[in-house]
C-alpha positions in Angstrom: 4.2 -15.9 -49.4 2.5 -18.6 -47.3 4.9 -17.8 -44.4 4.2 -14.0 -44.7 0.5 -14.7 -44.7 0.7 -16.8 -41.6 2.9 -14.2 -39.8 0.3 -11.5 -40.7 -2.5 -13.7 -39.2 -0.5 -14.3 -36.0 0.3 -10.6 -35.7 -3.4 -9.9 -36.2 -4.3 -12.0 -33.2 -1.8 -9.9 -31.2 -3.3 -6.6 -32.4 -6.9 -7.7 -31.8 -6.0 -8.9 -28.3 -4.2 -5.7 -27.1 -7.0 -3.6 -28.6 -9.4 -5.4 -26.2 -7.6 -4.0 -23.2 -7.4 -0.4 -21.7 -7.4 2.2 -23.0 -8.9 0.9 -26.3 -11.4 -1.3 -24.4 -12.9 -2.9 -27.5 -13.5 -6.0 -25.4 -15.7 -7.7 -28.1 -12.6 -8.3 -30.1 -11.3 -10.9 -27.6 -14.1 -13.3 -28.6 -12.6 -13.9 -32.0 -9.1 -12.6 -31.6 -7.5 -16.1 -31.7 -9.3 -17.2 -34.9 -6.5 -15.7 -37.1 -3.8 -17.6 -35.1 -5.7 -20.8 -35.2 -6.0 -20.4 -38.9 -2.2 -19.6 -39.2 -1.2 -22.8 -37.4 -3.8 -25.2 -38.8 -2.1 -28.4 -40.3 1.3 -27.2 -39.1 3.8 -29.3 -37.1 3.8 -28.3 -33.4 7.3 -26.8 -33.6 6.3 -24.4 -36.4 3.1 -23.5 -34.6 5.2 -22.5 -31.6 6.9 -19.7 -33.5 3.7 -18.3 -34.9 2.2 -18.4 -31.4 5.2 -16.5 -30.2 4.7 -13.8 -32.8 1.1 -13.4 -31.6 2.1 -13.3 -27.9 4.9 -10.8 -28.6 2.7 -8.4 -30.5 0.0 -8.7 -27.8 2.5 -7.6 -25.1 4.5 -5.0 -27.0 1.1 -3.3 -27.6 0.1 -3.6 -24.0 3.4 -3.0 -22.3 5.0 -0.3 -24.5 5.2 2.0 -21.4 8.0 -0.1 -19.9 10.5 1.5 -22.2 9.6 5.0 -20.8 9.7 3.6 -17.3 13.3 2.2 -17.8 14.5 5.5 -19.4 12.9 7.8 -16.9 13.4 5.9 -13.6 16.0 3.3 -14.4 18.1 5.9 -16.1 18.8 3.6 -19.1 19.5 5.0 -22.5 16.6 4.4 -25.0 18.7 2.2 -27.2 19.0 -0.2 -24.2 15.6 0.3 -22.7 13.7 -0.7 -25.8 15.5 -4.1 -26.3 14.9 -4.9 -22.6 11.2 -4.2 -23.1 11.2 -6.4 -26.2 12.9 -9.2 -24.2 10.2 -9.0 -21.5 7.5 -9.0 -24.1 9.1 -12.0 -25.9 9.2 -13.9 -22.6 5.6 -13.1 -21.8 4.6 -14.1 -25.3 5.7 -17.6 -24.5 2.2 -18.2 -23.1 0.7 -18.0 -26.6 3.6 -19.9 -28.1 3.2 -22.8 -25.7 -0.5 -22.7 -26.3 0.0 -23.1 -30.0 2.7 -25.7 -29.7 0.7 -28.0 -27.3 -2.6 -27.5 -29.1 -1.1 -28.6 -32.4 1.0 -31.4 -30.8 -2.0 -32.9 -29.0 -4.3 -32.5 -32.0 -1.8 -34.3 -34.3 -1.3 -37.2 -31.9 -4.8 -37.8 -30.7 -8.4 -37.9 -32.1 -9.6 -35.3 -29.6 -11.5 -32.4 -31.1 -9.9 -29.0 -31.1 -12.8 -27.7 -29.0 -11.7 -30.1 -26.2 -8.0 -29.3 -26.5 -7.4 -25.6 -27.0 -9.4 -24.1 -24.1 -7.8 -26.5 -21.6 -4.3 -26.0 -23.0 -4.7 -22.2 -22.9 -5.7 -22.1 -19.3 -2.7 -24.4 -18.4 -0.3 -22.1 -20.2 -1.9 -19.1 -18.4 -1.4 -20.8 -15.1 2.1 -22.2 -15.5 3.9 -19.3 -17.3 4.7 -16.6 -14.7 4.3 -12.9 -15.6 5.9 -10.0 -13.9 2.5 -8.3 -14.0 0.0 -11.1 -13.7 -2.7 -10.8 -16.3 -5.2 -13.1 -18.1 -7.1 -13.1 -21.3 -10.3 -12.6 -19.3 -9.1 -9.3 -17.9 -10.1 -7.7 -21.2 -13.8 -8.2 -20.2 -13.7 -6.0 -17.1 -16.4 -3.8 -18.6 -18.6 -6.7 -19.7 -20.3 -6.9 -16.3 -22.7 -9.7 -17.0 -20.1 -12.1 -18.4 -17.5 -11.6 -15.5 -19.9 -12.8 -12.8 -18.9 -16.4 -13.5 -15.6 -15.5 -11.7 -17.2 -16.0 -8.3 -17.4 -19.7 -9.3 -14.4 -20.3 -11.6 -12.1 -17.4 -10.9 -10.7 -15.3 -13.8 -9.4 -18.3 -15.7 -12.8 -19.8 -16.0 -13.7 -16.8 -18.2 -10.5 -17.3 -20.2 -11.7 -20.9 -20.8 -15.0 -19.6 -22.1 -13.4 -17.0 -24.4 -11.1 -19.6 -26.0 -14.1 -22.0 -26.3 -16.0 -19.4 -28.4 -12.8 -18.6 -30.5 -12.4 -22.3 -31.3 -16.0 -22.8 -32.2 -15.8 -19.8 -34.6 -12.6 -21.1 -36.2 -14.0 -24.6 -36.5 -17.0 -23.3 -38.4 -14.9 -21.2 -40.8 -12.5 -24.1 -41.3 -15.3 -26.4 -42.2 -16.7 -24.0 -44.8 -13.2 -23.5 -46.3 -12.7 -27.3 -46.6 -16.3 -27.8 -47.9 -17.0 -30.0 -44.9 -20.2 -30.2 -42.8 -20.4 -27.6 -40.0 -19.4 -28.9 -36.6 -22.8 -28.1 -35.2 -22.2 -29.9 -31.9 -19.2 -27.9 -31.0 -20.8 -24.6 -32.1 -23.9 -25.5 -30.0 -21.8 -26.3 -26.9 -19.9 -22.9 -27.2 -23.1 -21.0 -27.8 -24.9 -22.7 -24.9 -21.9 -22.1 -22.5 -21.9 -18.4 -23.5 -25.7 -18.0 -23.1 -25.7 -19.8 -19.7 -22.8 -17.7 -18.4 -24.6 -14.5 -19.6 -27.8 -15.6 -17.9 -26.0 -16.5 -14.7 -24.4 -13.1 -14.8 -27.6 -11.1 -15.1 -29.2 -13.2 -12.2 -26.2 -12.6 -9.9 -26.1 -8.9 -10.6 -29.8 -8.6 -9.6 -29.2 -10.7 -6.5 -26.1 -8.7 -5.4 -27.7 -5.3 -6.1 -30.4 -6.3 -3.5 -27.7 -7.5 -1.0 -25.7 -4.3 -1.3 -28.8 -2.2 -0.8 -29.7 -4.0 2.4 -26.1 -4.2 3.9 -24.6 -2.0 6.6 -22.5 0.8 5.1 -19.1 2.3 5.9 -18.7 5.9 4.8 -15.2 6.1 3.1 -13.4 9.1 1.8 -10.4 8.6 -0.5 -7.7 11.3 -0.9 -5.6 11.4 -4.1 -3.0 14.1 -3.9 -1.6 13.5 -7.5 2.0 13.8 -6.6 4.5 13.0 -9.4 7.2 10.5 -8.7 10.1 13.0 -8.8 8.2 15.2 -6.4 7.5 12.3 -4.2 11.0 10.8 -4.2 12.8 14.2 -4.0 16.1 12.3 -4.1 18.1 14.8 -6.1 17.3 17.8 -3.9 19.5 19.3 -1.2 18.4 18.3 2.3 16.7 21.6 3.2 14.8 21.6 -0.1 13.9 18.0 0.2 12.4 18.5 3.7 10.4 21.4 2.3 9.1 19.4 -0.6 8.1 16.4 1.5 6.3 18.7 3.9 4.5 20.2 1.0 3.5 16.8 -0.2 2.1 15.8 3.2 0.2 19.1 3.4 -1.6 18.3 0.1 -2.9 15.1 1.7 -3.8 16.8 4.9 -5.7 19.6 3.2 -7.7 17.3 0.9 -8.6 15.1 3.9 -9.6 18.0 6.1 -11.8 19.5 3.4 -13.3 16.1 2.5 -14.1 15.3 6.2 -15.8 18.7 6.6 -18.0 18.1 3.5 -18.8 14.4 3.8 -18.2 13.4 7.5 -16.9 9.9 6.6 -16.2 7.0 9.0 -12.8 6.4 7.5 -10.3 8.4 5.4 -8.1 6.3 3.0 -4.7 7.7 1.8 -2.5 6.0 -0.8 0.6 3.9 -0.6 3.5 5.9 0.9 1.3 8.9 1.5 3.0 9.6 4.9 6.5 10.2 3.5 8.6 12.6 5.5 12.2 13.4 5.9 11.8 13.0 9.6 8.8 11.2 11.1 7.7 12.2 14.7 6.8 9.4 17.1 6.0 9.4 20.8 8.3 7.7 23.3 7.6 6.9 26.9 4.5 7.1 29.1 2.8 9.6 31.4 4.8 12.6 32.5 7.8 11.3 30.6 6.0 11.0 27.3 7.6 13.0 24.6 8.2 12.7 20.9 11.3 12.4 18.9 12.3 12.4 15.2 13.4 9.3 13.4 15.1 9.7 10.1 13.2 8.5 6.9 11.1 5.7 8.4 8.6 5.2 11.2 10.2 3.0 13.9 8.6 -0.3 14.7 10.6 -1.4 17.8 9.1 -2.1 21.2 9.8 1.4 22.6 8.2 3.1 19.6 5.2 3.5 17.5 3.3 0.3 16.8 3.7 -1.5 20.2 3.4 1.7 22.2 0.0 2.7 23.6 0.8 6.4 22.8 -0.9 7.7 19.7 0.6 9.3 16.6 0.9 13.1 16.9 -2.2 15.0 15.7 -3.1 18.6 15.2 -6.1 20.9 15.2 -4.2 23.4 13.0 -5.8 23.5 9.6 -3.2 22.8 6.9 -2.4 25.5 4.4 1.1 25.6 2.9 4.7 25.5 4.0 5.1 29.3 4.0 2.0 29.8 6.1 3.3 27.2 8.6 6.5 29.2 8.9 4.8 32.5 9.2 2.5 31.2 12.0 5.4 29.3 13.7 3.4 26.0 13.5 4.9 23.4 15.8 7.0 20.6 14.3 4.6 18.0 15.6 1.7 19.8 13.9 3.0 19.9 10.4 4.2 16.3 10.5 0.8 15.0 11.8 -1.4 12.7 9.6 -4.6 13.9 11.2 -4.3 17.7 10.9 -7.5 19.7 11.0 -9.7 16.7 11.3 -10.2 13.8 13.8 -11.5 10.9 11.6 -9.8 7.5 11.6 -7.2 7.2 8.7 -5.8 4.2 6.8 -2.5 5.3 5.1 0.7 4.0 3.6 4.2 4.7 4.9 7.6 3.2 5.4 8.2 1.5 8.7 11.6 0.2 9.9 13.7 -1.2 12.7 17.4 -0.8 13.1 19.6 -3.7 11.9 22.9 -3.8 13.8 24.6 -6.0 11.3 23.9 -3.7 8.3 24.1 -0.5 10.4 20.9 0.7 8.7 17.1 0.3 8.9 15.3 -2.8 7.7 12.3 -1.3 5.9 8.8 -2.5 5.1 6.1 -1.0 2.8 3.4 -0.6 5.4 -0.3 0.3 5.7 -1.3 1.7 9.2 -4.8 2.2 10.5 -5.3 4.8 13.3 -8.4 5.8 15.1 -9.8 9.3 15.7 -7.3 9.8 18.6 -4.3 8.8 16.6 -4.0 5.4 18.3 -2.8 2.6 15.9 -5.4 -0.1 15.5 -3.6 -2.3 13.0 -0.7 -2.7 10.6 -0.2 -4.6 7.4 3.2 -5.0 5.7 3.3 -5.7 2.0 3.8 -9.4 1.4 4.3 -9.6 -2.4 7.1 -7.2 -3.3 7.6 -6.0 -6.9 10.8 -7.5 -8.3 13.4 -4.8 -9.3 11.2 -2.0 -7.9 11.0 -3.0 -4.2 13.7 -5.6 -4.0 16.4 -7.2 -6.2 16.5 -10.9 -6.6 19.5 -12.3 -4.6 20.0 -8.8 -3.2 20.1 -10.0 0.4 22.7 -12.6 -0.5 24.7 -10.2 -2.6 24.2 -6.7 -1.2 26.5 -5.1 -3.8 23.6 -5.5 -6.2 21.8 -2.6 -4.5 24.9 -0.4 -5.1 24.8 -1.3 -8.8 21.1 -0.5 -9.1 20.5 2.5 -6.7 17.0 3.1 -8.1 15.7 -0.1 -6.5 14.2 0.0 -3.0 15.2 -2.6 -0.4 12.1 -3.6 1.4 11.5 -6.8 3.4 8.2 -8.8 2.8 5.5 -9.0 5.5 5.3 -12.1 7.6 1.5 -12.7 7.7 -1.7 -11.8 6.0 -4.5 -10.7 8.3 -7.7 -8.6 8.2 -7.7 -5.4 10.4 -10.6 -4.9 12.9 -12.3 -1.6 12.7 -15.5 -0.6 14.5 -16.8 -4.1 14.8 -15.9 -4.9 11.1 -12.9 -6.3 9.3 -10.9 -4.5 6.6 -8.6 -6.4 4.2 -5.7 -4.2 3.0 -3.6 -4.9 -0.1 -0.7 -2.8 -1.2 0.0 -1.9 -4.9 0.1 -4.9 -7.3 -1.0 -7.4 -4.7 -4.5 -6.7 -5.9 -3.8 -8.2 -9.3 -2.8 -11.5 -7.8 -5.9 -13.8 -7.5 -4.2 -16.3 -5.2 -3.1 -13.6 -2.7 -6.6 -11.9 -2.6 -8.3 -15.2 -2.1 -6.0 -15.9 0.8 -6.7 -12.5 2.3 -10.5 -12.9 1.7 -10.2 -16.1 3.7 -9.6 -13.9 6.8 -13.3 -12.9 6.5 -13.1 -9.2 5.7 -16.1 -7.2 4.7 -14.4 -4.8 2.3 -11.1 -4.9 0.2 -8.9 -1.8 0.4 -6.1 -1.5 -2.1 -3.6 1.4 -1.7 -1.1 1.9 -4.5 1.3 4.3 -6.2 1.1 4.4 -10.0 3.2 7.6 -10.3 6.1 5.5 -11.7 4.1 5.0 -14.9 3.1 8.5 -15.8 0.1 9.2 -18.0 0.3 5.9 -20.0 -2.2 3.1 -20.2 -0.7 1.4 -17.2 -2.9 3.0 -14.5 -6.0 2.0 -16.5 -4.7 -1.5 -17.0 -3.8 -1.8 -13.3 -7.4 -0.8 -12.4 -8.9 -3.3 -14.9 -6.9 -6.2 -13.4 -8.1 -5.4 -9.9 -11.8 -5.4 -10.8 -11.9 -9.2 -10.8 -10.9 -9.4 -7.1 -14.2 -7.8 -6.2 -16.2 -10.3 -8.2 -14.2 -13.4 -7.2 -14.8 -12.6 -3.5 -18.1 -10.6 -3.6 -16.6 -7.7 -1.7 -16.4 -4.0 -2.6 -13.0 -2.9 -3.6 -11.8 0.6 -2.4 -8.8 1.5 -4.5 -6.8 4.6 -3.6 -3.7 5.6 -5.6 -1.1 8.4 -5.3 -1.9 9.4 -8.9 -4.8 8.2 -11.0 -6.7 6.0 -11.0 -8.5 5.7 -7.7 -11.9 4.0 -7.8 -14.8 2.5 -5.9 -15.6 -1.0 -7.4 -18.8 -2.7 -6.2 -19.3 -6.5 -5.6 -20.3 -7.2 -9.2 -17.2 -5.4 -10.6 -18.8 -2.2 -11.7 -16.6 0.9 -11.3 -19.0 3.2 -9.4 -16.6 6.2 -9.3 -13.1 6.8 -10.5 -10.6 9.7 -10.7 -8.8 10.9 -13.7 -5.0 11.0 -14.2 -5.1 14.8 -13.8 -5.0 16.9 -10.7 -5.9 16.4 -7.0 -9.2 14.7 -6.3 -11.3 13.1 -3.5 -13.9 10.4 -3.8 -16.6 9.5 -1.3 -19.1 6.6 -1.1 -21.1 4.6 1.4 -19.6 1.2 1.0 -21.8 -1.9 1.7 -20.1 -4.3 4.1 -20.6 -7.9 2.8 -19.9 -11.4 4.1 -20.1 -14.2 1.7 -17.9 -17.2 0.9 -17.9 -17.7 -2.9 -17.3 -21.1 -4.5 -14.0 -19.7 -5.9 -12.8 -18.7 -2.5 -13.5 -22.2 -1.2 
């Protein structure tokens, strides 16, 4: 019975933890979620504590990452009887963070005279830092709506808040443990935790007030975001005959063009932002040559990058004054091919958009491809390019795939992108933009490196269509909020399907889309320059 009771307590920690995250968002639970686990492992040998910690970690992740099963079934084409065990294996691995925390905490506590309050918070942060996760997340991410408390991240980063959360958990447990054992309350430890919480909260309110004033006085960049809400099967269109695929991809692009044209007419922005892989065509038109010899040609599937083509060329991308309507209208009015493949169609505002760029690899007899963001001015001239640096394992590349190319034949659903070679901000109208693609925005170290290039706004373009209408889009947004606070920059997050959002420099979600339907968002974004302690 004692074992079952301890297992129930460990599982309770897991349940309380995942209920703190989207879409439940009961973030207050995190502040005492680990009390049951600490109770379950008290007085146990370190080895036994490890297993109870593992139970807590597994329950946490199976509750938070349940959607991976559907992802593997729908897009990996695995049978459910195989997909669910794979999800369980991933959650069991990610649960090792809590297992190692429980093991080290009990091991150090048993071998030293150090107080638990001085052991557990440090050990937890070490476990968070050392144990790699496919989707980087931290205990502190549950607090993304507790704006006053997350301001400490400009000093300590997200793990500083994880430390504070565990400090409070240990103080609560120590008080309950003292009462259960009829011992004096550990007032010193409780006072330390309470003082740390109060000071952090006070610091947060002060910084919110300060940054509200800074944002009000800063120069603004008027940004329009376009979310076309295209499902992944519509976007990929892999199982369609070539003529139907071309038609569907044209229709997808028209949806972006039309939303942008209508939004530009209404809001008159300085910049239009489209999502990752927004410019996805069966054939992409690019200009070749100069002067009287200038003409465009079609390149299959990807936008060429070589010296005679797009990026290095002084010639702009094709643009069109023809207002976008639909594929049938284009056919009826005999719209030119360069018109219906234009990014800027019916408007002349600069655009930041995602697409696939490539150059021919003679050895492979195929394109080398990059997941790319391109910035073009009002004339279609390319101002800058960013190639995604951190690729998503199994989604955008296969481990050892370049050494053993046959792996890509075995897993045809996996893309074969190459990583970008550098991280730079992109100049735009006398300001600097920092672009992150997809899950790069959940990696603190990457964003800190990018913020070191002195941008004045963070722009994250992504594609969450893979995950459907699950909790993943909400969780993805929650993880990115902390990048704004850590670097004191606005975050402009545009997705192919929900959830796009404007996040201000104190982490407040000013506007966001739903997971339903086409939408546009517009805001005047303050341009800030500040080097936080965390960035240093």
